[in-house]
C-alpha positions as CSV (number, residue, x, y, z in Angstrom):
1,M,0.1,-0.2,-0.4
2,A,2.8,2.4,0.7
3,F,4.9,2.0,-2.1
4,N,1.0,2.6,-4.1
5,L,1.0,5.2,-2.6
6,Q,4.3,6.8,-3.4
7,A,4.0,5.4,-7.3
8,R,0.7,8.2,-7.7
9,G,3.5,11.1,-7.0
10,E,1.3,12.8,-5.2
11,C,3.1,13.0,-2.2
12,D,6.7,11.5,-1.4
13,V,6.2,8.5,1.3
14,F,8.8,7.7,3.8
15,Y,8.2,3.5,5.0
16,I,9.0,2.9,8.7
17,V,8.1,-0.6,9.8
18,C,7.5,-0.2,13.2
19,G,7.6,-4.3,13.9
20,R,11.3,-4.9,16.1
21,P,14.6,-5.5,14.7
22,G,14.2,-10.1,14.0
23,D,10.6,-10.1,13.5
24,C,10.6,-9.4,9.5
25,E,8.8,-11.8,7.9
26,Q,9.2,-10.3,4.3
27,D,12.4,-9.2,1.9
28,V,10.9,-5.9,2.8
29,Y,10.6,-6.0,5.5
30,S,14.5,-7.2,6.2
31,A,15.4,-4.6,3.3
32,Y,14.2,-1.7,5.9
33,A,15.9,-3.1,9.0
34,E,18.4,-0.5,9.7
35,R,15.8,1.6,9.2
36,T,13.1,0.8,12.0
37,E,16.2,-0.1,14.9
38,T,16.6,4.0,14.3
39,F,13.1,4.2,14.3
40,R,12.7,3.0,17.9
41,E,16.8,4.2,19.7
42,C,14.9,7.5,18.8
43,V,11.1,6.8,20.3
44,S,12.5,4.7,23.3
45,T,15.2,7.8,24.1
46,D,12.4,10.8,24.3
47,L,10.3,8.7,25.7
48,E,13.0,9.2,28.6
49,V,13.0,12.7,27.8
50,L,9.7,13.2,27.8
51,K,9.7,11.5,31.1
52,S,11.6,13.9,33.0
53,G,9.1,16.8,31.7
54,T,6.6,14.8,33.9
55,L,5.0,16.1,37.3
56,F,6.5,13.8,40.2
57,Y,8.7,11.8,36.6
58,Q,5.9,9.9,36.1
59,Y,5.9,8.3,32.9
60,S,5.2,10.3,29.7
61,S,1.3,9.0,27.8
62,G,3.1,10.1,24.6
63,S,0.0,13.1,24.0
64,I,0.6,15.1,21.7
65,G,0.2,18.2,23.8
66,E,3.5,16.4,26.0
67,I,5.7,16.9,22.1
68,R,4.6,20.0,21.4
69,G,5.5,21.0,24.9
70,C,9.3,19.4,24.3
71,S,12.2,22.1,22.1
72,T,14.2,19.5,21.6
73,L,13.7,15.7,20.8
74,A,15.3,13.0,18.8
75,L,12.7,12.0,17.0
76,Y,12.5,15.8,15.3
77,G,16.3,15.2,14.5
78,F,14.8,11.7,12.6
79,I,12.3,13.5,10.9
80,L,14.6,16.3,9.6
81,A,16.9,14.2,8.5
82,V,14.1,12.7,6.7
83,L,12.7,15.8,5.3
84,R,16.2,17.2,4.0
85,G,16.7,13.7,2.3
86,S,19.5,12.7,4.1
87,E,20.1,9.1,4.9
88,L,22.5,9.4,8.6
89,C,20.7,10.9,11.3
90,F,23.2,12.6,13.2
91,G,20.9,13.1,16.7
92,A,18.0,15.0,18.4
93,A,17.0,18.0,17.0
94,Q,15.4,21.1,18.1
95,R,11.5,21.3,17.1
96,S,12.0,24.7,15.6
97,D,14.0,23.6,13.1
98,V,11.7,21.0,11.5
99,I,9.3,23.5,11.5
100,D,11.3,25.9,9.5
101,E,12.1,22.3,7.2
102,L,8.4,21.5,6.6
103,N,7.4,25.8,5.7
104,S,10.4,25.5,3.5
105,R,8.8,22.7,1.6
106,K,5.7,24.2,1.3
107,E,7.6,28.1,0.0
108,R,9.1,25.8,-3.0
109,G,6.3,23.9,-3.8
110,A,7.2,20.2,-2.5
111,N,5.0,17.1,-2.7
112,P,3.7,17.0,1.0
113,F,5.2,14.3,3.0
114,V,3.0,11.4,4.7
115,F,4.8,8.9,6.8
116,F,3.8,5.4,6.4
117,L,4.1,3.3,10.2
118,D,3.6,-1.0,8.5
119,E,3.4,-3.5,10.4
120,F,2.4,-1.0,14.0
121,P,2.9,-3.0,17.1
122,R,-0.3,-5.0,19.5
123,A,-0.4,-3.6,23.1
124,A,-3.7,-5.5,23.9
125,R,-3.1,-7.2,27.1
126,I,-4.6,-10.1,26.1
127,K,-1.7,-10.7,23.9
128,T,1.1,-9.1,25.3
129,H,0.4,-10.5,28.7
130,L,2.4,-7.5,30.3
131,S,1.8,-6.4,33.7
132,D,0.2,-3.1,34.4
133,E,3.5,-1.5,34.2
134,N,4.9,-2.5,31.1
135,Q,2.0,-2.9,29.7
136,R,1.1,1.6,30.3
137,K,4.9,2.0,29.0
138,C,4.6,0.0,25.8
139,E,1.0,2.0,25.2
140,N,3.4,4.7,26.0
141,S,5.6,4.0,23.4
142,L,3.1,3.0,20.7
143,R,1.4,6.7,21.3
144,T,4.7,8.1,20.9
145,M,5.1,7.2,17.8
146,R,1.9,7.6,16.2
147,N,1.8,11.6,17.8
148,V,5.1,12.6,17.7
149,F,4.4,13.1,13.4
150,L,0.6,14.5,14.3
151,S,2.1,17.3,16.6
152,L,3.7,18.3,13.8
153,G,0.9,19.4,11.2
154,L,2.4,15.4,9.3
155,A,0.8,12.8,7.6
156,V,1.1,9.4,9.4
157,V,-1.0,5.9,7.6
158,I,-0.9,3.6,10.3
159,S,-1.6,-0.6,8.6
160,S,-1.7,-3.0,11.4
161,T,-4.0,-5.8,12.3
162,N,-4.8,-5.4,15.5
163,G,-6.6,-2.2,16.9
164,T,-4.0,-0.9,19.5
165,A,-4.2,2.5,16.6
166,R,-7.6,3.2,18.0
167,N,-7.4,2.5,21.3
168,L,-4.2,4.9,21.6
169,F,-6.6,7.8,20.0
170,E,-6.7,9.9,22.4
171,T,-4.8,9.7,26.3
172,S,-7.5,11.7,28.5
173,H,-11.4,13.0,28.2
174,R,-13.1,15.5,26.3
175,S,-15.1,18.0,27.5
176,R,-19.0,16.9,28.3
177,G,-19.9,18.9,25.5
178,S,-17.5,17.8,22.6
179,G,-19.3,14.1,20.9
180,P,-17.2,11.7,18.7
181,G,-14.8,12.9,16.4
182,V,-14.3,11.5,13.1
183,W,-11.3,8.8,13.4
184,C,-11.5,7.4,9.9
185,V,-13.4,6.6,6.5
186,V,-14.0,3.0,6.3
187,F,-14.2,1.4,2.7
188,P,-15.7,-2.1,3.4
189,S,-16.2,-2.9,-0.4
190,F,-14.1,-5.3,-2.8
191,P,-12.3,-3.3,-6.4
192,R,-14.3,-5.6,-9.1
193,V,-11.7,-7.9,-10.2
194,V,-10.3,-7.3,-13.8
195,V,-9.1,-9.9,-15.9
196,N,-7.7,-10.1,-19.7
197,G,-9.4,-11.9,-21.3
198,D,-6.7,-15.5,-21.8
199,S,-8.1,-17.9,-25.1
200,G,-6.2,-21.0,-23.0
201,I,-8.4,-21.0,-19.8
202,P,-12.5,-22.6,-20.2
203,V,-15.0,-19.8,-20.0
204,L,-16.7,-21.1,-17.0
205,L,-13.4,-20.8,-15.3
206,M,-12.4,-17.1,-16.4
207,E,-16.2,-16.5,-14.9
208,I,-16.1,-17.9,-11.7
209,I,-12.1,-16.4,-11.5
210,K,-14.2,-12.9,-12.5
211,H,-16.3,-13.0,-9.8
212,S,-13.8,-13.3,-6.6
213,R,-11.8,-10.9,-4.6
214,P,-8.2,-10.0,-6.2
215,L,-6.6,-12.0,-4.0
216,F,-7.9,-15.4,-5.1
217,A,-8.2,-14.5,-8.1
218,E,-4.5,-13.7,-9.0
219,I,-3.8,-16.8,-6.9
220,A,-6.0,-18.5,-9.5
221,L,-4.9,-17.2,-12.6
222,K,-1.8,-18.7,-11.7
223,Y,-2.2,-22.1,-11.0
224,V,-4.4,-22.0,-14.4
225,R,-1.1,-20.7,-16.3
226,D,1.0,-23.2,-14.0
227,N,-1.3,-25.7,-14.9
228,P,-3.0,-25.8,-17.9
229,Y,-6.0,-27.3,-18.4
230,R,-5.9,-30.2,-21.2
231,V,-9.5,-29.8,-23.5
232,S,-11.1,-33.1,-23.2
233,R,-14.4,-34.0,-24.6
234,D,-15.8,-36.3,-21.5
235,P,-17.2,-33.9,-18.9
236,I,-16.1,-36.1,-15.6
237,D,-12.4,-34.5,-16.5
238,Y,-13.4,-30.9,-16.2
239,L,-15.0,-31.6,-12.9
240,K,-11.9,-33.3,-11.8
241,Y,-9.4,-30.6,-12.4
242,L,-12.2,-28.3,-11.2
243,N,-11.9,-30.7,-7.9
244,A,-7.8,-30.8,-7.8
245,M,-7.7,-26.6,-8.3
246,A,-9.9,-26.2,-5.7
247,G,-7.9,-28.6,-3.1
248,A,-4.7,-26.4,-3.6
249,L,-6.4,-23.3,-3.6
250,A,-7.9,-23.5,-0.1
251,S,-4.5,-25.1,1.2
252,E,-3.3,-21.8,-0.4
253,F,-5.5,-19.2,1.4
254,S,-6.2,-20.6,4.3
255,A,-2.0,-20.3,5.1
256,L,-3.0,-16.6,4.7
257,K,-3.9,-17.0,8.0
258,R,-2.5,-17.6,11.4
259,R,-4.7,-17.3,13.6
260,M,-6.1,-20.4,14.0
261,D,-9.2,-19.7,15.8
262,E,-10.4,-16.1,14.5
263,F,-9.9,-18.8,11.3
264,K,-11.9,-21.7,12.8
265,I,-14.6,-19.2,14.1
266,G,-15.2,-17.1,10.2
267,Q,-15.1,-20.9,8.7
268,L,-18.0,-21.7,11.1
269,C,-20.4,-18.6,10.1
270,L,-19.3,-19.2,6.6
271,L,-20.0,-22.9,6.7
272,L,-23.7,-21.8,8.4
273,S,-23.5,-18.0,6.1
274,T,-24.5,-15.7,8.4
275,S,-23.2,-12.6,10.4
276,Y,-20.5,-12.7,13.8
277,P,-19.3,-9.7,15.8
278,V,-15.6,-9.4,15.9
279,L,-14.5,-8.4,19.9
280,D,-10.8,-6.0,18.4
281,D,-12.7,-4.3,15.4
282,T,-10.5,-6.4,12.9
283,I,-11.4,-8.9,9.6
284,D,-8.5,-10.4,9.4
285,G,-8.9,-13.5,11.3
286,H,-10.6,-14.6,8.1
287,F,-11.5,-13.9,4.5
288,A,-14.9,-11.5,5.9
289,R,-15.6,-8.3,5.3
290,R,-18.1,-4.6,7.0
291,S,-21.5,-5.4,7.0
292,E,-21.9,-2.5,5.8
293,Q,-22.0,-2.2,1.9
294,S,-20.6,1.5,0.8
295,A,-18.4,3.7,2.6
296,F,-19.1,5.6,5.8
297,K,-17.3,7.4,8.6
298,L,-16.1,5.8,12.0
299,Q,-15.8,8.3,14.6
300,I,-13.9,7.9,17.8
301,C,-14.8,8.3,21.7
302,T,-12.8,7.9,24.4
303,A,-15.3,7.2,26.6
304,R,-18.0,5.3,24.4
305,G,-15.9,4.1,22.1
306,L,-16.9,3.8,18.2
307,W,-19.2,5.4,17.3
308,K,-21.5,5.6,13.2
309,D,-23.9,8.2,12.3
310,N,-23.5,9.9,16.2
311,E,-24.8,6.1,17.1
312,P,-22.9,3.8,18.6
313,W,-21.3,1.4,16.5
314,A,-20.2,-2.6,16.4
315,C,-18.6,-4.2,14.1
316,R,-20.1,-6.7,12.7
317,C,-18.3,-9.2,9.7
318,V,-20.3,-11.1,7.2
319,M,-19.2,-13.2,4.4
320,L,-19.4,-12.1,0.9
321,S,-22.1,-14.4,-1.5
322,P,-21.4,-16.3,-3.7
323,K,-22.1,-13.7,-6.8
324,E,-19.2,-11.2,-5.2
325,D,-16.6,-14.2,-4.2
326,I,-17.9,-17.8,-5.4
327,L,-13.7,-18.8,-4.2
328,L,-14.4,-18.7,-1.5
329,H,-17.5,-21.0,-1.2
330,L,-15.6,-22.9,-3.9
331,T,-13.1,-23.8,-2.2
332,L,-13.3,-23.2,2.1
333,T,-16.0,-24.8,2.5
334,G,-14.4,-28.8,2.0
335,G,-14.5,-30.5,-0.6
336,P,-12.0,-34.0,-1.8
337,F,-9.7,-32.4,-1.0
338,F,-9.3,-30.3,1.5
339,R,-11.4,-30.2,4.9
340,P,-12.1,-27.2,6.9
341,F,-11.8,-28.4,9.8
342,D,-9.5,-30.8,11.4
343,Q,-12.3,-32.1,13.9
344,P,-15.2,-33.4,13.2
345,L,-17.8,-30.4,13.0
346,C,-19.7,-30.9,16.3
347,T,-15.8,-30.9,18.0
348,V,-15.6,-27.5,16.7
349,F,-18.6,-26.7,17.6
350,S,-18.1,-27.1,21.0
351,T,-14.6,-26.5,21.6
352,I,-14.4,-23.1,20.0
353,Q,-13.9,-20.1,22.1
354,P,-15.8,-18.1,22.3
355,P,-18.8,-19.9,22.4
356,F,-21.2,-19.2,19.6
357,H,-24.5,-17.5,20.7
358,Y,-27.2,-16.9,18.1
359,D,-29.3,-13.8,18.7
360,N,-31.7,-14.8,16.5
361,T,-32.6,-18.1,18.8
362,E,-33.8,-17.2,22.9
363,Q,-30.6,-19.6,23.3
364,R,-28.5,-18.8,25.9
365,S,-24.8,-18.1,26.0
366,S,-24.3,-20.5,27.9
367,D,-27.0,-23.8,26.6
368,G,-24.4,-25.3,24.6
369,M,-25.1,-25.4,20.7
370,R,-27.8,-25.3,18.9
371,L,-28.5,-28.6,17.1
372,E,-29.9,-26.5,13.9
373,A,-26.9,-25.6,13.3
374,L,-25.1,-27.8,14.4
375,T,-27.0,-30.0,11.3
376,A,-27.1,-27.7,8.2
377,A,-23.5,-27.1,8.8
378,A,-22.6,-30.7,8.9
379,I,-25.0,-31.5,5.9
380,V,-23.3,-28.7,3.7
381,L,-19.9,-30.5,4.4
382,A,-20.5,-34.1,4.0
383,S,-22.6,-32.8,0.2
384,H,-18.9,-31.5,-0.5
385,A,-17.6,-34.8,0.1
386,G,-17.5,-36.2,-3.3
387,G,-16.4,-33.0,-5.2
388,F,-18.4,-30.8,-7.8
389,G,-20.0,-33.2,-9.4
390,G,-22.1,-34.4,-6.1
391,V,-21.7,-37.1,-3.7
392,A,-23.1,-40.5,-3.5
393,F,-25.0,-41.2,-0.9
394,P,-24.5,-43.6,1.1
395,T,-20.4,-41.7,1.6
396,F,-22.6,-38.5,2.1
397,L,-25.0,-40.4,5.4
398,C,-20.8,-41.6,6.0
399,E,-19.8,-38.2,6.4
400,L,-23.4,-36.7,7.8
401,L,-23.1,-39.1,10.8
402,F,-18.6,-37.9,11.1
403,E,-19.2,-34.6,11.5
404,L,-22.2,-35.0,14.0
405,G,-19.8,-37.7,15.8
406,V,-21.7,-40.5,15.4
407,S,-19.7,-42.5,14.1
408,E,-15.9,-42.2,12.8
409,R,-14.1,-41.2,9.8
410,G,-14.2,-43.4,6.6
411,K,-16.8,-45.7,8.3
412,M,-20.0,-47.1,5.8
413,M,-22.8,-48.1,7.1
414,Q,-25.0,-50.5,5.8
415,L,-28.3,-49.0,4.5
416,V,-32.1,-50.8,6.3
417,Q,-33.5,-52.5,3.5
418,D,-36.5,-49.4,2.1
419,V,-33.9,-47.2,2.1
420,E,-32.1,-50.0,-0.1
421,S,-35.2,-51.2,-2.2
422,A,-35.6,-47.8,-2.9
423,G,-32.3,-47.0,-5.3
424,W,-31.2,-44.7,-2.9
425,E,-27.6,-46.2,-2.6
426,T,-27.4,-44.8,-6.4
427,R,-28.3,-41.3,-5.9
428,V,-26.1,-38.3,-5.9
429,V,-26.0,-35.6,-3.2
430,P,-25.3,-32.2,-4.9
431,F,-22.8,-30.0,-4.4
432,L,-24.4,-28.2,-1.4
């Protein structure tokens, strides 16, 4: 995202990876490791400087007011070096020098500067298990990282997979008469995929790719080009190709998500075709999207959380419909080469944390799982065992009983005589 922003030519982007050196998992992060280390050293140094200016030598909260009240900081030196295009940072600098440099850039018509803070660290207590003191120090450090730029009127973009940036919005309550302030504009929808025609890709398969999210479409196109379909008159060959492709893509898609508990919750909601709330207001646990259909302004208030249209807002996620993201439904809901879960469905339902609570029923959260939801999801999952061409009824029944915890997987059951004589042995259950 940072490099796309830079490529537009409308602003100068300075990219900083905020994770600790050694946490870099991509080549681009390693390339900026020295910059990351310098930035974090400046933050650590300035926290002590800011601390010395507090009453009774308490920890600095990293607020904009505290930073503005400090005339000399190492971070000012860091920012000044960036604005001047210097590859070296020569220690602390005066705030007035930074302001003079900003004014000079403005006078000569230079592009506005944007600082892009990538991989912004998580500060949630449930994830870090820090003591109260260390938790406070961590939050103050992260707040300082962001607020030093805001104190100078510089644009800063925070990219993260957690809610830390929102939680550190303010350190003090506003006056009683003031309401929530606009925090950001949320764009919940995906852009449409634009795919150039490829004569080597079957028409139906190309339509599937076109009606999927951009990420899935890109991965699917690579698979098809690396494993081209060899035209055959036998439709079974086409189904075999689609099943093999779905299995390979499902494994690749699921590998993109690392927090398995959150991914399991998303998998259940995908099978149940339901929406669900998320506690930290992020959607990276699965391939969900916000329930809103169009862009909206999200407001924030320290005491009362997030607001939308001057009313309390809660983050609720939904899965895209098959019309919008068909590869999501054709891959991650299971098939002959991929299972959505590593346990029977009934076990997943009973052990998932936090426990499911169904808002459209009278069920209490402590009453256990709803049999209707388990059965519906199990039927869908069992119908996918044979792939897109459907599954023979005996196999379907075997898979269904396994998902419900009635029998072991692969154990075929003898059909009762009436069912067998009615020809159910040869019936096929469609891919639901």
